[in-house]
N, C-alpha and C positions, 0 to 999 in steps of 0.2 A: 427699478428705480422709481423715486417713489418724485411725486409733485409737489411737496409738502411746502408750505408759507412758515418762513422764521416770525416764532412767536415763544412766548415767554417761557410757557410748557416744551417748548425743542428745544431753546438753551436752558432749563433745567435736567432734560435728559441729557443733553451733552455734555453737562459738566458735571451730574451725577457723581461720576467716579472719580475724580478727580478730589473732590469735595465730598466724599463719601462720609468723610468726622464731622459733618455738620446734621444737626437733627431738621425736619422737615420742613420746620418756617425758616430756621436759617439757610439754608438749602433754598428754599422762595425768593428769599428775599436776595441775595447773591444772584438770582438768576435775573430779578426786576433789575437790578442796577447794572448788570450789564446789558441786559435788552436795550436797557433804556439811555444808556452811553452810544451804541452803536447808531454810525451814520449810513445816510440809503447806502452808500455804495460798496459798507461793509455787509449789509441785511444781503444787496444782489451778491454779494460773492459768498456768504454763509448757504444763501438758500442753493445756488450753484455747487456749493460742496455737498448739502444735503441730498440734491436731488441726484450729484452720481455717487453717492455712499461712502463718502470721507469723513472720520470722525473730526471734528472742531476743537482746537485748541484755544479759549478764550484769553489765554495769558501770556501768549508769545510776544515778547519783546525784542523786534530787529532790530540791524545796523542801525546809528543815529537816533534812536527812538527816546534814547535817554533815559528808561525804567517806564515811559509808556506802555500798556497793555493792547493787543489788537489780535482779530481772528488768524486762525494759520489751520492749515495743514499738513501733511507727511505724505511723499508720493515719492516715486523711483526714479521719474525724470521730470526735468525743467518743463519741458513739454507735456506733461500728461493733463495739466489742469490749466487752461489759458484762460486767463481773466484780465482785461485790458485794467492795467496803473494797480495791481499786483506786485509785490517786490518780491525776489527770491534769493533765500541763503544756502548755499551747498555744503549739508554738514558732513559730506566723505561719501557713504553709500545711498543717500537718502537728498532730497529737497527739503527744506520747509518755504511752501507757499504763503504770505501773511500781506493782508491787506489793512495798511498803518492809517 
C-alpha cells in the first residue's frame, strides 16, 4: 500500500490509459481539468483508493447524476471499499463505488 497524496501527476497517471490517444500536453491539461474539479470528499475517496491499490475512473456517471462525472472504482464486493458518502451500483458480477 502506498501513502500517496492525490496530485495532478497522480490523476495523470490514472487517466493515461483511458486517454492514450492524447499527446502529452493535452493529457496534462485533462489531468489539470479533472484535478481542479474534485471536491475535498472526492479527493479523500481517491487517496483511499490509491492507498488500497484500486484504479480510479474519473469518468463514471452514476444513477441520478444526469451526465455529471465523478471518481469511481470497481470491486468484487460492496463491503470491500467502505467510504462514507459513497454510492454503489451493482453491475452484476462486480460493484462500482463512486463519489458523486
